[in-house]
Structures are given as C-alpha cells and as structure tokens.
N, C-alpha and C positions, 0 to 999 in steps of 0.2 A: 504494500499499499504506499501511496505517496506520503511524504512527510517533509516538514521544514526542519527537520533535525537529522543528524548523521545516521547512516545506515547501521542497523544493529543497536541503536540507542534505545533508552527507555522513553524517548520523546513521543508525544501523541501523534498518531497517524491521521491523515485526512480521510474524510469519507470519500467513497467513489464520486466523481464529478465529471460533468461535461463542460462546465464553466465554473471558474473559481475566481473570486476577487478577494485578495488578502489585503486588508486595509489596517492601517495603524502602524506603530513601530514593531519591528521585528529585527532579529540579528542579521548583520550584513551577509552572512553566508546562507541564509534561508533560501534564497533562490537557487543556489548551487545545490543544496541538499534536496530541494524539490525536484530539480532536473536529474540528479543522480538516482534518487529513489524511483523516479518515474521510468528512467532507462533500465533500471534493474529488474523491472516487472516483466519485460519481453524484449527478445533480441531485435525485433524489427522496430522498436520505438526509437524516435528521434525527437530532438528538441530544437526549436527555433527560439533563441534568446536575444531580445532586443532591449537596449538600455541607452539612454541619451548621451551618456558620457562614460567612456572607457576609464578616463582618469578618475572620476568620482567613484566608480565601482571598484577600481583597483585600490584606491586610498581607503575606502571603507573596509575592504577585505584586509588589507595590512593592518589597519587600526584595530580591527576586532580580533585578528590573530587566532582564528579558529584552529585549535590543535588537531582536530580530525582532518581538516583539509590539508594542513601542513604535513601531516604524517602519511595520508592516504592518497592524495591527488596524483602522485606519480607512481603509485603501485600499479602493476599490470592490469589488475581487474578494474580499478576505478579509472585509470587512464583510458582503458578500452571503452568504458562507458562515456566518458567525457569526450572521446573522439566523435560521438554522434550529436555533439551540441554545435550548432552553427551560431555564432554570435555576431551581431551587428550593432552599430553605434550611431544611428541617425540623430543628429544634434538638435533638429527642430521639427515642429509639426509637419512642415512641408516635406522635409527629407523623409520623415517617417512614412507619410502618404505615398511618396514617390517610390520608396523602397518596397512597400507592401504591394503596390500596383505593378512593379516590375517582376516580382517572382512569378515563375512558371515552371511547370514540369517539362522535361524534355519531350518534344514532339517533332518527328522528322518531317511532317507535313508542313510545319511552319518555316522550314529552312534553317538556316544557321542562326542561333541565338547567342547572345553574349553568355559565356560560361560563368560569369559572376552572378548572374540573375537566375541560373537554373538550379532548382533544388532537386536533388536525386530521388527523394522520396517526400511524400506529404508529411509534414511533421505531426506527430502524435501529441505534442505539447507545445504551445506558444506561451512564452513567458515574456511579458511586456513589464520590465523592471523600472520602477520610479516613474510610472505613467503621469503622475501629477506634474512632473518637470516639464511635460510638453504644454502644459496649460499656464505656466508662468509667463510674465511679459518678457519680451525679447531682451531687455536690459538686465533683468535679474538672471535670466538663463545664460546670457553671454558672460556675466561676471564669474561663473563657476568653472569655466573651461580652462 
C-alpha cells in the first residue's frame, strides 16, 4: 500500500485511491516515499513527478536529512524503483501547461516526435509537488529560484 513514510516502517498507509490530495505540512521526503511505495506495488508502475523548483526540492530534502533515503536510495532495489520516476521542473503555470500538453505516447502514425516529450508508458501515479507554488504571484515565485 502507498505511504508517505519509508518502506517497511510502522508509518500509516494510505487507503487505495484514484485521486489523492495531500494538504498541509508533511516531511520533505514524503513525495519520495509515496513514489517508492507505489512503485514497489507492481513492476509495471511508473511515476511522473512534477515540482516547480529543483533547487527548492533539493534544499528541502537536504535540510530534512531523511536517514532512510540517505541509507537506501542507492541500494539496488530502491535505485531500481527510482529509475521508474520521471521528474520535471516546470517553473511557472505556463510551463506546467505546456509540459503536460506536450506529453504523448509513442505512435508511429504521427511521424517522428521529439524524444524529450515521449513517455514510454502511461504513468500509474502523477505527483504534482508544491502545487500551490503555481498560484503564487510571479514576483514571489521568481524570488525563490
């Protein structure tokens, strides 16, 4: 079952969901644990992870210093799971809309498509991290980059 906590921990698991909104404060590595726990459920699962700022995500993860992530992220099993996560960092609402509109599955009938916009499989989980950042005004959003 999906969880916002490390695999094998005593943390609560989430109920089965088709759509889930996690609102409020949560630890910085929660979306990573959600992705890993989802990926561990089935070999054909994949995650599309979108966040407005790579720098902010990285800084939050470093500050939180999750021991489980530090210890396990580069082990064979977890690294294999994480290889099925595609991460994108569209910095503004316009970039987010453009990114989402450009994704497509491979289709020979459409001719040659840009390989950067082709998704090999339909993601089984879409994580939009820090969604509220897309609704801040441009000046406030630009000062965080």
